[in-house]
DRENGU-987820 format. One line per 10 residues: their letters; for each residue x negated, y, z of N, C-alpha, C, O. Coordinates in steps of 0.2 Angstrom, whole numbers. Atoms other than C-alpha are relative to their C-alpha. Example, Ala and Ser with C-alpha at 12.3 -4.5 7.8 and 13.67 -1.06 7.14 Angstrom:
BEGIN
AS) -4,-6,0,-62,-22,39,-4,6,0,-9,5,3 ~ 4,-6,-1,-68,-5,36,4,5,3,1,11,4 $
END
This chain:
BEGIN
XXXXXXXXXX) 3,4,-3,-1041,-638,296,-5,0,5,-8,5,5 ~ 5,-2,-6,-1051,-640,311,-7,-4,-2,-7,-10,-4 ~ 6,3,2,-1070,-643,308,-4,-5,4,-5,-5,10 ~ 4,5,-5,-1078,-658,314,-6,2,4,-10,6,2 ~ 6,0,-3,-1091,-658,326,-5,-5,-2,-3,-11,-2 ~ 8,3,4,-1110,-665,318,-2,-5,7,-6,-4,11 ~ 5,3,-7,-1113,-679,331,-3,-6,-3,-1,-11,-7 ~ 3,4,0,-1128,-688,333,0,-6,6,2,-6,12 ~ 1,6,-5,-1131,-705,342,-6,-4,0,-9,-7,-5 ~ 7,2,3,-1148,-711,346,1,-5,6,5,-2,11 $
XXXXXXXXXX) -3,7,-1,-1147,-730,354,8,-3,-3,14,-3,0 ~ -8,5,3,-1133,-740,345,0,-7,3,1,-12,-1 ~ -1,7,-3,-1134,-754,356,8,0,3,11,5,2 ~ -8,-1,-3,-1117,-759,364,5,5,3,11,5,3 ~ -1,-4,-4,-1115,-745,375,1,5,-7,7,6,-10 ~ -1,-3,6,-1118,-733,359,4,0,-4,6,5,-7 ~ -6,1,4,-1107,-741,349,7,1,1,12,2,-3 ~ -8,1,-4,-1091,-742,361,1,10,-1,5,13,-4 ~ -3,-9,0,-1093,-721,363,1,2,-7,6,5,-9 ~ -1,-1,8,-1096,-718,344,5,-1,-3,7,1,-8 $
XXXXXXXXXX) -5,1,5,-1081,-726,339,5,3,3,10,4,0 ~ -5,0,-3,-1071,-721,353,0,8,-1,6,11,-2 ~ 0,-7,4,-1077,-701,347,2,1,-7,4,6,-10 ~ -2,-5,9,-1075,-703,328,7,-2,0,10,1,-4 ~ -9,2,1,-1056,-712,331,4,4,4,10,4,3 ~ -3,-3,-4,-1050,-700,344,0,8,1,5,11,4 ~ 1,-8,-1,-1058,-682,342,-3,3,-5,-8,0,-7 ~ 3,-3,6,-1062,-671,327,-7,0,-2,-10,5,-2 ~ 6,2,-2,-1078,-679,327,-5,-4,-7,-2,-8,-11 ~ 4,6,7,-1091,-686,312,-7,-2,3,-11,2,4 $
XXXXXXXXXX) 4,3,1,-1102,-697,314,-6,2,-4,-6,-3,-8 ~ 5,0,2,-1118,-689,306,-4,-2,-1,-6,-3,-6 ~ 10,4,1,-1135,-697,311,2,-5,6,6,-3,10 ~ 3,4,-2,-1140,-711,319,-4,-4,1,-6,-7,-4 ~ 7,0,-2,-1155,-715,328,-2,-7,5,0,-7,11 ~ 2,6,-5,-1162,-733,335,-7,-4,-4,-8,-5,-10 ~ 5,2,2,-1178,-741,336,0,-9,-5,-4,-12,-7 ~ 0,7,-1,-1171,-759,333,3,0,-9,6,5,-11 ~ -1,-1,6,-1168,-763,313,7,-3,0,11,-1,-4 ~ -7,5,-4,-1152,-776,320,4,7,-1,8,7,-6 $
XXXXXXXXXX) -7,-4,-4,-1142,-760,329,-1,5,-8,5,5,-11 ~ -2,-4,4,-1146,-749,314,4,-4,-7,8,-1,-11 ~ -3,4,8,-1140,-763,299,9,1,4,13,1,0 ~ -8,-1,-4,-1122,-762,313,3,6,0,9,7,0 ~ -3,-5,-1,-1123,-743,313,1,2,-8,4,7,-9 ~ -1,-3,5,-1124,-743,292,6,-4,-2,10,-1,-6 ~ -7,2,0,-1109,-755,292,6,2,1,10,3,-3 ~ -4,-3,-2,-1099,-747,303,0,9,-2,5,12,0 ~ -1,-7,1,-1103,-728,297,-4,1,-7,-9,4,-6 ~ 5,1,5,-1110,-729,279,-2,7,-3,-6,8,-7 $
XXXXXXXXXX) 3,-5,3,-1110,-710,277,-5,4,5,-6,10,4 ~ 4,-3,-5,-1121,-707,292,-5,-2,-2,-6,-7,-5 ~ 6,1,-1,-1138,-704,291,-5,-4,5,-5,-2,11 ~ 3,4,-6,-1149,-718,300,-10,3,0,-14,4,-5 ~ 8,2,-1,-1167,-717,307,-1,-3,6,2,-4,11 ~ 3,5,-5,-1180,-726,318,-3,5,3,-6,3,8 ~ 5,-3,-5,-1189,-708,325,5,4,1,9,6,-4 ~ -5,-3,-4,-1179,-698,336,-1,7,-5,4,9,-8 ~ 2,-7,1,-1188,-680,329,2,-2,-7,7,2,-7 ~ -1,0,5,-1185,-685,311,7,3,-1,9,6,-5 $
XXXXXXXXXX) -7,-1,0,-1167,-684,315,2,6,0,6,9,-4 ~ -2,-8,0,-1167,-669,321,-2,6,-5,0,11,-5 ~ 3,-5,6,-1177,-661,308,6,0,-7,9,5,-10 ~ -5,1,6,-1167,-668,294,7,0,1,10,-2,-4 ~ -6,-1,1,-1150,-667,300,2,7,5,-1,8,11 ~ -2,-6,-4,-1141,-650,307,6,-4,4,11,-7,1 ~ -6,4,-5,-1131,-658,323,2,6,5,0,11,7 ~ -2,-5,-6,-1120,-650,334,0,-3,7,1,1,12 ~ 0,3,-5,-1122,-664,348,-3,-6,-1,-4,-8,-7 ~ 0,6,2,-1128,-679,352,1,-4,6,-1,-1,11 $
XXXXXXXXXX) -2,2,-5,-1124,-692,364,-8,-6,-1,-10,-8,-6 ~ 5,4,1,-1141,-703,371,4,-5,3,8,-5,8 ~ -3,7,-4,-1138,-722,374,-5,-3,0,-4,-9,-2 ~ 7,3,-2,-1156,-727,378,-1,-3,5,4,-3,9 ~ 1,3,-6,-1164,-737,391,0,6,3,0,11,0 ~ 0,-4,-3,-1164,-727,406,-7,5,-1,-7,11,-2 ~ 9,-5,2,-1184,-721,404,-1,5,-4,-5,10,-3 ~ 2,-4,5,-1181,-713,388,5,7,0,4,11,-4 ~ -7,-5,0,-1164,-701,393,-4,8,1,-4,13,-4 ~ 4,-8,0,-1175,-684,399,-4,2,-5,-4,8,-7 $
XXXXXXXXXX) 5,0,5,-1186,-685,386,2,4,-7,0,10,-10 ~ -4,-1,7,-1174,-686,371,3,7,1,4,11,-4 ~ -5,-5,-1,-1163,-673,380,-4,5,-1,-3,10,-5 ~ 6,-8,-2,-1178,-659,384,-1,1,-10,-3,6,-12 ~ 4,-2,8,-1182,-661,363,9,4,-2,10,9,-4 ~ -4,-2,5,-1165,-659,358,4,6,4,6,11,0 ~ 1,-6,-1,-1161,-646,369,-2,6,-2,1,11,-3 ~ 6,-5,3,-1176,-636,364,4,2,-8,5,8,-9 ~ -4,-2,7,-1166,-636,346,8,4,1,12,6,-3 ~ -7,-5,-2,-1150,-629,355,5,-5,-2,10,-3,-4 $
XXXXXXXXXX) -5,5,0,-1141,-646,353,3,-2,6,-1,-3,11 ~ -5,3,-6,-1127,-651,366,-4,-6,1,-7,-9,-4 ~ 1,7,-3,-1131,-665,375,4,-4,5,6,0,10 ~ -2,5,-5,-1123,-679,384,-3,-5,0,-2,-8,-5 ~ 4,4,-1,-1134,-692,391,4,-4,6,8,-2,10 ~ -3,5,-7,-1129,-709,401,-5,2,5,-11,4,5 ~ 4,0,-7,-1134,-710,418,-5,-6,0,-3,-11,-3 ~ 0,-6,-2,-1146,-709,425,-1,8,-3,0,10,-9 ~ 3,-6,4,-1153,-691,422,-7,-1,-1,-9,-1,-7 ~ 7,1,1,-1171,-694,424,-4,-6,4,0,-8,7 $
XXXXXXXXXX) 3,4,-1,-1183,-706,429,-5,3,6,-7,-1,10 ~ 5,-3,-3,-1195,-695,438,1,7,3,5,11,0 ~ -1,-7,-1,-1198,-678,447,-1,5,-4,1,10,-5 ~ 4,-6,8,-1209,-672,432,5,0,-4,4,4,-8 ~ -2,1,6,-1197,-677,421,7,6,2,11,9,-3 ~ -6,-3,-3,-1183,-667,432,-1,8,-1,3,12,-3 ~ 0,-9,0,-1192,-650,432,0,0,-8,4,4,-11 ~ -2,0,8,-1195,-653,412,6,2,-1,7,8,-1 ~ -4,-3,3,-1179,-654,408,3,4,2,7,7,-1 ~ -4,-7,0,-1172,-640,419,-4,4,-2,-1,9,-2 $
XXXXXXXXXX) 3,-7,3,-1184,-628,411,2,-2,-9,1,2,-13 ~ -3,1,8,-1177,-635,393,7,2,2,9,4,-3 ~ -7,-1,0,-1159,-632,400,1,7,2,6,10,2 ~ 1,-7,-1,-1164,-615,406,-1,4,-6,1,10,-6 ~ 3,-5,7,-1171,-609,388,4,-2,-5,3,0,-10 ~ -2,3,5,-1158,-618,380,8,4,-3,13,5,1 ~ -8,-4,1,-1142,-609,371,6,-6,2,12,-4,4 ~ -7,5,2,-1132,-627,370,-2,-4,10,-7,-4,13 ~ 2,4,-6,-1130,-638,387,-1,-5,1,0,-8,-4 ~ 1,6,-1,-1134,-653,395,8,-4,4,10,-1,8 $
XXXXXXXXXX) -4,2,-5,-1120,-664,402,0,-8,3,-1,-13,-2 ~ 2,7,-4,-1122,-681,414,6,-4,-3,11,-3,0 ~ -4,5,4,-1111,-696,403,2,-4,10,1,-10,12 ~ -2,4,-8,-1104,-699,424,6,-2,2,10,1,7 ~ -9,0,1,-1088,-708,421,4,-1,7,9,2,9 ~ -6,-2,-8,-1083,-711,439,0,4,1,5,4,4 ~ -2,-6,-1,-1082,-695,441,5,2,-3,9,5,0 ~ -10,-2,4,-1066,-693,430,4,-6,3,10,-6,2 ~ -6,3,-3,-1058,-707,440,4,3,3,3,7,8 ~ -7,-4,-4,-1041,-703,444,0,-2,8,4,2,10 $
XXXXXXXXXX) 2,1,-7,-1045,-709,463,-3,5,3,-1,8,7 ~ 6,-6,0,-1060,-697,463,3,6,1,1,9,6 ~ -5,-3,-1,-1047,-685,459,1,2,5,-1,7,9 ~ -3,-2,-6,-1037,-687,473,-2,-1,5,1,-1,10 ~ 2,-1,-8,-1049,-687,486,-3,6,0,-4,9,5 ~ 0,-9,1,-1055,-670,479,6,3,1,6,6,7 ~ -6,-5,-2,-1038,-663,480,0,-1,9,1,3,13 ~ -1,-1,-7,-1037,-670,498,-4,2,4,-2,2,10 ~ 5,-2,-4,-1052,-664,505,3,9,-5,2,13,0 ~ -1,-6,-1,-1046,-646,496,5,3,2,5,9,2 $
XXXXXXXXXX) -7,-1,-3,-1029,-647,503,-1,-1,7,4,-3,10 ~ 2,1,-8,-1039,-649,522,3,-5,2,6,-5,8 ~ -6,6,-2,-1029,-666,523,-5,-6,3,-4,-11,6 ~ 4,6,-1,-1047,-675,525,-4,4,4,-9,1,8 ~ 4,-3,-4,-1056,-659,534,-6,0,-2,-6,0,-8 ~ 8,-1,2,-1075,-659,533,-3,-7,0,-4,-10,6 ~ 1,5,1,-1081,-675,526,-8,0,5,-12,4,4 ~ 6,0,-3,-1096,-679,538,-4,-8,0,-9,-8,3 ~ 2,7,1,-1100,-699,534,1,-2,-6,7,0,-7 ~ -5,3,6,-1096,-707,518,-5,-8,-2,-11,-9,-1 $
XXXXXXXXXX) 0,5,4,-1099,-725,509,0,-1,-5,4,2,-8 ~ 0,2,7,-1103,-731,493,-2,-7,-2,-8,-9,1 ~ 3,7,1,-1106,-748,486,-1,-3,-7,5,-2,-10 ~ -1,0,9,-1109,-753,467,-4,-8,1,-9,-9,4 ~ 2,7,0,-1110,-773,467,3,-4,-5,9,-5,-5 ~ 0,1,7,-1113,-779,450,-6,-4,-2,-12,-2,-4 ~ 6,6,4,-1122,-797,444,-2,3,-6,3,2,-9 ~ 2,-1,7,-1130,-791,428,-6,-3,-3,-11,-1,-6 ~ 6,4,3,-1142,-806,425,1,-3,-7,-4,-5,-11 ~ -2,1,9,-1130,-810,409,-2,6,-4,-1,5,-10 $
XXXXXXXXXX) 2,-4,5,-1138,-794,403,-9,2,-2,-12,6,-4 ~ 7,0,-3,-1156,-797,407,-4,-3,-10,-10,-1,-12 ~ 3,2,7,-1159,-805,388,0,6,-5,-3,5,-10 ~ -2,-3,5,-1152,-791,379,-2,7,2,-4,12,-2 ~ 5,-5,-2,-1159,-779,390,-5,1,7,-4,3,13 ~ 6,4,-5,-1175,-783,398,-2,4,5,-6,2,10 ~ 4,-3,-5,-1179,-768,407,5,0,6,4,4,10 ~ -3,1,-6,-1165,-773,420,-3,-5,3,0,-6,9 ~ 1,8,-3,-1173,-788,426,-5,3,6,-4,1,12 ~ 4,-1,-6,-1186,-777,437,4,7,1,1,11,4 $
XXXXXXXXXX) -1,-7,-3,-1175,-761,438,3,1,8,8,-3,10 ~ -1,2,-7,-1174,-756,456,9,1,0,11,4,-5 ~ -6,-3,2,-1155,-754,458,3,6,3,8,8,1 ~ 0,-5,-2,-1157,-740,468,2,8,-4,5,13,-3 ~ 0,-4,6,-1159,-730,454,4,3,-1,5,9,-2 ~ -7,-2,4,-1143,-731,447,5,1,5,10,-2,6 ~ -7,-2,-5,-1133,-722,460,4,4,0,8,6,4 ~ -6,-4,2,-1124,-710,451,5,-2,1,8,3,4 ~ -5,3,2,-1111,-721,448,4,1,9,10,2,10 ~ -4,1,-4,-1108,-722,467,-2,9,5,3,12,8 $
XXXXXXXXXX) 2,-6,-3,-1117,-704,474,4,6,-3,6,10,1 ~ -4,-7,3,-1107,-693,460,6,-1,2,6,4,5 ~ -6,-2,-4,-1090,-696,467,-1,3,6,3,7,8 ~ 2,-2,-8,-1097,-693,485,-2,6,0,0,9,5 ~ 3,-6,0,-1104,-678,480,3,4,-2,1,10,-1 ~ -7,-3,3,-1089,-671,472,2,3,7,3,9,8 ~ -5,-2,-5,-1082,-670,490,-4,6,5,0,8,10 ~ 1,-4,-5,-1095,-658,499,-4,4,-5,-5,2,-11 ~ 3,-3,5,-1105,-644,493,-6,0,3,-6,6,4 ~ 7,-1,0,-1124,-646,498,-4,-6,-2,-1,-12,-2 $
XXXXXXXXXX) 5,6,1,-1138,-657,493,0,-3,5,1,-1,10 ~ 0,3,-5,-1142,-672,500,-8,0,1,-11,2,-4 ~ 8,-4,-1,-1161,-668,507,-5,-6,4,-11,-5,3 ~ 4,5,-1,-1169,-684,516,3,-9,-1,9,-9,-2 ~ 1,7,1,-1169,-704,513,-4,-5,2,-9,-6,1 ~ 2,6,-2,-1172,-719,521,2,-7,-3,7,-9,-3 ~ -4,6,4,-1170,-735,510,-4,-6,2,-10,-5,3 ~ 2,7,0,-1174,-754,512,2,-3,-7,6,-2,-11 ~ 2,5,4,-1178,-767,500,1,-10,1,-4,-13,3 ~ -2,5,1,-1171,-784,498,-7,-6,-1,-9,-11,1 $
XXXXXXXXXX) 5,3,5,-1185,-789,487,5,-6,-2,11,-7,0 ~ -3,4,4,-1181,-805,477,2,-8,2,-3,-12,1 ~ -2,4,-5,-1172,-820,487,3,-5,-5,2,-11,-5 ~ -6,4,6,-1160,-827,472,-7,-3,-4,-9,-9,-3 ~ 3,3,4,-1172,-828,459,-11,-2,3,-15,-5,0 ~ 7,1,-5,-1189,-828,470,-7,4,-7,-13,2,-9 ~ 4,-4,6,-1197,-816,455,-4,6,2,0,10,3 ~ 4,-4,0,-1210,-804,457,3,7,-4,5,7,-10 ~ -3,-8,2,-1204,-786,456,9,1,-2,12,6,-4 ~ -7,1,-2,-1186,-791,457,5,2,6,2,1,11 $
XXXXXXXXXX) -1,-3,-6,-1174,-783,468,8,-4,4,13,-1,1 ~ -7,3,0,-1157,-794,475,4,8,3,9,10,-1 ~ -4,-5,-3,-1151,-778,486,-4,5,3,-9,3,6 ~ 3,-5,-4,-1156,-761,492,4,3,3,10,3,1 ~ -5,-3,-3,-1149,-751,505,-3,8,3,-7,9,7 ~ 3,-6,-3,-1152,-732,508,5,4,3,11,4,2 ~ -5,-5,-2,-1146,-718,520,-3,5,-2,-9,6,-3 ~ 1,-9,3,-1145,-700,514,2,4,5,6,3,9 ~ -4,-5,-6,-1143,-685,526,-3,5,-3,-8,6,-6 ~ -1,-7,2,-1138,-667,522,-2,4,4,-1,2,10 $
XXXXXXXXXX) 1,-5,-6,-1145,-651,530,5,0,6,2,-1,12 ~ -4,-2,-4,-1129,-650,540,2,-10,3,7,-11,5 ~ 1,7,-2,-1131,-669,544,8,-4,-3,12,-8,0 ~ -5,5,4,-1118,-676,532,-4,-7,-2,-7,-5,-7 ~ 2,6,1,-1124,-695,531,3,-2,-5,9,0,-7 ~ -3,4,6,-1121,-706,517,-5,-7,-1,-11,-7,-3 ~ 3,6,2,-1125,-725,516,3,-1,-8,8,0,-11 ~ -2,1,8,-1127,-732,497,-4,-8,1,-9,-9,3 ~ 3,8,1,-1129,-752,495,1,-1,-8,6,1,-10 ~ -1,2,6,-1133,-757,478,-2,-7,-1,-7,-9,2 $
XXXXXXXXXX) 3,4,3,-1135,-773,471,1,-3,-7,7,-4,-9 ~ -1,1,10,-1138,-780,451,-1,-7,1,3,-9,-3 ~ -2,5,1,-1141,-798,456,1,-3,6,-3,-3,11 ~ -3,2,-5,-1132,-807,468,7,-6,-2,8,-8,-8 ~ -5,7,2,-1117,-822,468,7,3,4,11,0,7 ~ -6,-4,-2,-1102,-808,472,5,-3,-7,3,-4,-12 ~ -3,3,7,-1088,-815,460,4,7,-3,9,6,-6 ~ -4,-7,4,-1082,-797,454,-7,5,0,-13,4,2 ~ 4,-6,1,-1089,-780,450,2,5,4,6,10,3 ~ -2,-7,-4,-1087,-769,464,-1,6,2,-7,8,4 $
XXXXXXXXXX) 3,-7,-2,-1087,-751,467,4,2,5,9,4,4 ~ -5,-2,-5,-1081,-746,484,-3,7,2,-9,9,1 ~ 2,-6,0,-1081,-729,491,5,1,8,11,-1,9 ~ -3,-2,-7,-1077,-723,511,-3,7,1,-9,9,0 ~ 2,-10,-4,-1076,-704,518,4,-1,7,10,-4,8 ~ -3,-1,-7,-1073,-702,536,0,8,0,-3,12,-3 ~ 1,-9,1,-1069,-683,538,4,1,7,7,-4,10 ~ -1,-3,-7,-1065,-672,554,7,-1,1,8,-2,7 ~ -7,3,3,-1045,-675,548,3,-6,-1,9,-7,0 ~ -4,6,2,-1043,-690,541,-6,-5,-4,-11,-2,-3 $
XXXXXXXXXX) 2,3,4,-1050,-703,530,1,-3,-6,7,-4,-8 ~ -3,1,5,-1050,-710,514,-5,-5,-2,-11,-4,1 ~ 0,7,3,-1054,-728,505,2,-4,-7,7,-6,-9 ~ -1,3,5,-1056,-736,489,-4,-6,0,-10,-6,0 ~ 0,7,-2,-1055,-754,491,0,-3,-8,5,-3,-11 ~ -1,4,8,-1062,-763,473,5,-6,0,6,-8,5 ~ -5,6,2,-1050,-777,466,-5,-6,0,-11,-5,-1 ~ 3,7,-1,-1056,-796,468,5,-4,-1,11,-3,0 ~ -3,7,2,-1051,-813,462,1,-2,8,-4,-2,11 ~ 2,5,-6,-1045,-820,478,3,7,6,7,6,11 $
XXXXXXXXXX) -3,-5,-5,-1041,-803,487,5,6,-4,7,11,-1 ~ -5,-5,1,-1030,-793,476,-3,5,-4,-9,6,-5 ~ 3,-4,6,-1030,-779,464,-4,8,5,-4,8,11 ~ 4,-8,-3,-1041,-760,469,6,3,4,11,0,3 ~ -3,-3,-4,-1032,-750,482,-4,6,1,-10,6,2 ~ 3,-6,-2,-1034,-732,486,5,2,7,11,3,7 ~ -4,-3,-6,-1031,-726,505,-1,3,1,-6,5,-1 ~ 3,-3,-5,-1030,-714,516,2,3,6,8,2,6 ~ -5,-2,-4,-1025,-706,532,-1,6,4,-7,7,6 ~ 3,-6,-2,-1024,-689,539,3,2,5,9,2,5 $
XXXXXXXXXX) -4,-2,-7,-1020,-682,555,6,8,0,10,10,4 ~ -4,-5,3,-1012,-668,545,7,-2,-1,12,1,2 ~ -5,3,3,-1000,-677,537,4,-6,3,10,-7,1 ~ -4,7,-3,-996,-695,548,1,1,7,-3,5,10 ~ 0,-1,-7,-990,-695,564,-1,-8,3,-1,-9,9 ~ 1,7,-1,-993,-715,565,-8,0,-3,-9,2,-9 ~ 7,2,3,-1013,-719,564,1,-4,-5,3,-10,-4 ~ -1,8,4,-1011,-731,550,-3,4,-7,-3,10,-7 ~ 0,1,7,-1017,-734,530,7,2,-3,12,-1,-1 ~ -6,-2,6,-1006,-725,517,-4,-2,-5,-10,0,-5 $
XXXXXXXXXX) 2,-2,6,-1008,-729,500,2,4,-6,8,6,-6 ~ 0,-5,3,-1011,-718,486,2,-4,-8,-1,-9,-10 ~ -2,4,6,-1002,-723,469,-6,0,-5,-11,1,-2 ~ 5,1,4,-1013,-724,453,-8,-3,0,-10,-4,6 ~ 6,1,-3,-1031,-728,451,-4,1,-4,-3,7,-6 ~ 4,-1,4,-1044,-727,440,1,5,-7,-3,9,-9 ~ -1,-5,5,-1036,-719,425,1,6,0,6,8,2 ~ -2,-6,1,-1038,-700,423,4,3,-2,7,-1,-6 ~ -5,-2,3,-1026,-688,417,1,2,-6,6,2,-9 ~ 0,0,8,-1031,-684,402,1,-7,-7,4,-7,-12 $
XXXXXXXXXX) -3,5,5,-1030,-702,394,7,-2,-1,11,-2,-6 ~ -6,1,0,-1016,-706,402,3,-9,-1,0,-13,2 ~ -2,8,2,-1007,-724,394,-3,2,-8,-4,-3,-12 ~ 3,-2,8,-1015,-716,376,-7,-5,-2,-8,-9,-6 ~ 6,6,-2,-1032,-726,381,-2,-2,7,-6,1,11 ~ 4,3,-7,-1035,-736,395,-7,-5,1,-10,-6,6 ~ 6,4,0,-1049,-745,390,-7,5,1,-7,11,1 ~ 6,-6,-1,-1069,-738,392,0,3,9,0,9,10 ~ 0,-2,-6,-1070,-738,410,6,3,4,6,7,8 ~ -7,-2,-5,-1051,-736,416,0,6,-6,2,11,-3 $
XXXXXXXXXX) -2,-8,1,-1051,-721,403,-2,6,-1,0,11,-4 ~ 5,-5,-2,-1065,-712,410,-4,0,-5,-9,3,-4 ~ 6,1,7,-1076,-716,392,4,7,-2,2,13,-3 ~ -4,-6,3,-1061,-705,385,1,6,4,1,10,1 ~ 2,-6,-2,-1062,-692,396,-3,4,2,-3,9,4 ~ 6,-5,1,-1078,-689,395,-2,3,-6,-5,8,-7 ~ -1,-2,6,-1078,-686,379,4,6,-4,2,10,-7 ~ -3,-8,1,-1063,-674,379,-4,5,2,-5,9,-2 ~ 2,-6,-5,-1071,-663,392,-7,2,-5,-8,8,-6 ~ 6,-3,2,-1088,-662,382,2,2,-7,-1,7,-8 $
XXXXXXXXXX) 0,-3,5,-1082,-660,366,5,7,-2,4,11,-7 ~ -3,-6,-5,-1068,-647,374,-4,5,-1,-4,9,-5 ~ 4,-4,-1,-1082,-639,379,-5,5,-6,-7,10,-6 ~ 5,-1,5,-1092,-638,364,4,6,-5,3,12,-7 ~ -5,-4,5,-1077,-632,353,2,8,4,0,14,2 ~ -2,-6,-4,-1071,-618,366,-5,4,4,-3,8,8 ~ 6,-7,-5,-1089,-611,373,1,-2,6,1,4,9 ~ -2,0,-6,-1086,-618,390,-5,-2,5,-10,-2,1 ~ 5,3,-5,-1098,-623,403,0,-8,0,6,-10,-2 ~ 1,7,-1,-1104,-641,405,4,-4,5,3,-4,11 $
XXXXXXXXXX) -4,3,-4,-1091,-653,411,-3,-3,7,0,-4,12 ~ 4,2,-7,-1105,-660,423,-6,1,-2,-9,-3,-7 ~ 5,-2,2,-1120,-650,423,-6,-4,1,-6,-10,2 ~ 7,3,-1,-1138,-654,424,-2,0,7,-6,-5,10 ~ 2,-1,-8,-1138,-647,442,5,-6,2,3,-11,6 ~ -2,5,-4,-1125,-658,445,-3,-10,0,-3,-14,5 ~ 4,4,0,-1133,-672,437,-7,-2,5,-7,-8,7 ~ 4,0,-4,-1148,-670,447,2,-2,7,-1,-6,10 ~ -3,1,-7,-1138,-671,462,1,-5,1,-1,-8,6 ~ -1,7,-1,-1135,-687,459,-4,-7,-3,-2,-13,-4 $
XXXXXXXXXX) 6,4,3,-1150,-694,451,-5,0,6,-6,-4,10 ~ 7,3,-2,-1165,-690,460,1,-2,7,-4,-3,10 ~ 0,1,-6,-1159,-694,478,-1,-9,-1,-3,-13,4 ~ 2,7,2,-1161,-712,470,-9,-2,-1,-13,-6,1 ~ 6,0,2,-1178,-709,464,-5,3,6,-11,3,5 ~ 4,-2,-5,-1184,-703,482,2,-6,5,-1,-7,10 ~ -2,5,-3,-1175,-718,489,-5,-8,-3,-7,-13,1 ~ 5,3,5,-1187,-729,477,-6,1,5,-10,-4,7 ~ 7,0,-3,-1201,-722,485,-2,-1,9,-7,-3,12 ~ 0,4,-10,-1195,-725,505,1,-7,0,1,-9,6 $
XXXXXXXXXX) -1,10,0,-1192,-744,500,-7,0,1,-9,-2,6 ~ 5,3,3,-1210,-745,492,-4,3,9,-8,-1,12 ~ 5,-2,-5,-1217,-736,508,4,-3,7,3,-1,13 ~ -1,4,-6,-1207,-748,520,7,2,4,9,0,10 ~ -7,-2,-5,-1190,-739,525,-4,8,3,-1,11,8 ~ 1,-5,-5,-1200,-722,530,4,7,-4,6,8,-10 ~ -4,-7,1,-1191,-706,529,-5,5,-5,-10,8,-4 ~ 3,-6,6,-1194,-694,512,6,4,0,11,2,3 ~ -4,-6,0,-1188,-678,508,1,-1,-8,-3,-4,-12 ~ -1,0,7,-1179,-677,491,0,8,-2,3,13,1 $
XXXXXXXXXX) -2,-6,2,-1181,-662,481,2,2,-6,3,-2,-11 ~ -4,-1,6,-1175,-653,467,-4,6,-3,-8,9,1 ~ 2,-7,3,-1180,-639,454,2,6,4,-2,11,4 ~ -3,-7,-2,-1169,-626,463,-3,-1,7,-1,4,10 ~ 2,0,-7,-1178,-632,481,-4,6,2,-8,9,-2 ~ 3,-6,-4,-1183,-618,492,-7,0,-2,-10,-6,-2 ~ 6,1,0,-1201,-614,486,-3,0,6,-9,-3,7 ~ 3,-2,-5,-1205,-608,504,0,-8,2,-5,-12,2 ~ 2,10,-2,-1202,-628,509,-2,-2,-1,-2,-2,-7 ~ 2,3,3,-1214,-637,509,-1,-7,-3,-1,-12,-1 $
XXXXXXXXXX) -3,6,3,-1214,-648,495,-3,-6,0,-8,-7,4 ~ 4,8,2,-1219,-666,489,-3,-1,-7,-2,3,-12 ~ 4,1,6,-1230,-672,477,7,-1,-5,13,-1,-2 ~ -3,6,4,-1222,-681,460,2,-4,2,8,-4,2 ~ -1,5,-2,-1222,-696,468,5,0,9,5,-4,13 ~ -3,-1,-8,-1211,-690,484,-4,-2,7,-3,-4,13 ~ 3,3,-7,-1224,-694,496,3,1,7,6,6,7 ~ -3,2,-6,-1217,-697,514,-1,9,3,-7,11,3 ~ 2,-4,-5,-1212,-679,525,3,0,4,9,-1,4 ~ -3,2,-6,-1209,-678,542,5,6,1,2,12,1 $
XXX) -5,-6,-1,-1193,-666,546,-3,4,5,-7,1,9 ~ 2,-5,-6,-1196,-652,557,5,-1,7,11,-1,7 ~ -5,2,-5,-1190,-656,573,5,3,2,8,0,7 $
END
């Protein structure tokens, strides 16, 4: 009989409950411990997992229960600290997005990962979507050529979540960039290095500290340009993830579905494949190959794929499916974008823990540095 992975869950709100349920029902996993500072959430955990040890303090959970892995499903500002403490005890971690909230946290988490025998995985479910794998395959096959300009949009009115997750009310949407940058960064082999970002402020609710929309322009060293629009307060009647990729030999697009406009579509054109310059639809959608028809819920099956790869890597001693480096590549550009917006759109250098130390560095607040001519 296969030994079950002893899993801890920190943060047993809506997302934590969903992933814990999917993990224990679909994989050889035992919910050994659950931690939450909210008594109501702990009550729900006791009802669903009566054999699990329950804690309101994270360190007590780590001290008293021998865990193989944890899922971190807390508000975004706590992710890095909790992951660092678990890695210090050689416990594998899958963290919800974004990976960190500041550059200082990125440095601390990077050090923790470098000295740990366990691995960190970012739970970036859009990276698992089937149409993202299709785009990666097109690039690998040379059908798109080299991507040189890409766009992503994440338009999601989350005002209905303000009461149960108050931190969202003033959260800068551009920080939540992993859903958008993660898939696009799979198509290029370099980091984004510069950003200029603008913020609309609050027009809809007219509340100080709120952000209706934010738009950032990122650039890599080889002049690959990425435009990202994020909006969490809007009157768009759907939740939309859109992606566009312009390559030297073709074009790729993921159109989000919307009532009145029809279902989502994945389209591409390649000078290597098509005589006529027209868009061709690719069959398939969000569902990853791992989930197939077995489990199609949870972000189109992406949650199942995340957990499967996480637990398989633990069991087989494999590298992290979405490593900390990959997670910081898709997180730190958003932190720099926030600083740029606060500076009125000034150009800001994006720094990483592995950045060349001979290149002039920014301070922890990512103060603006002008690029060399």
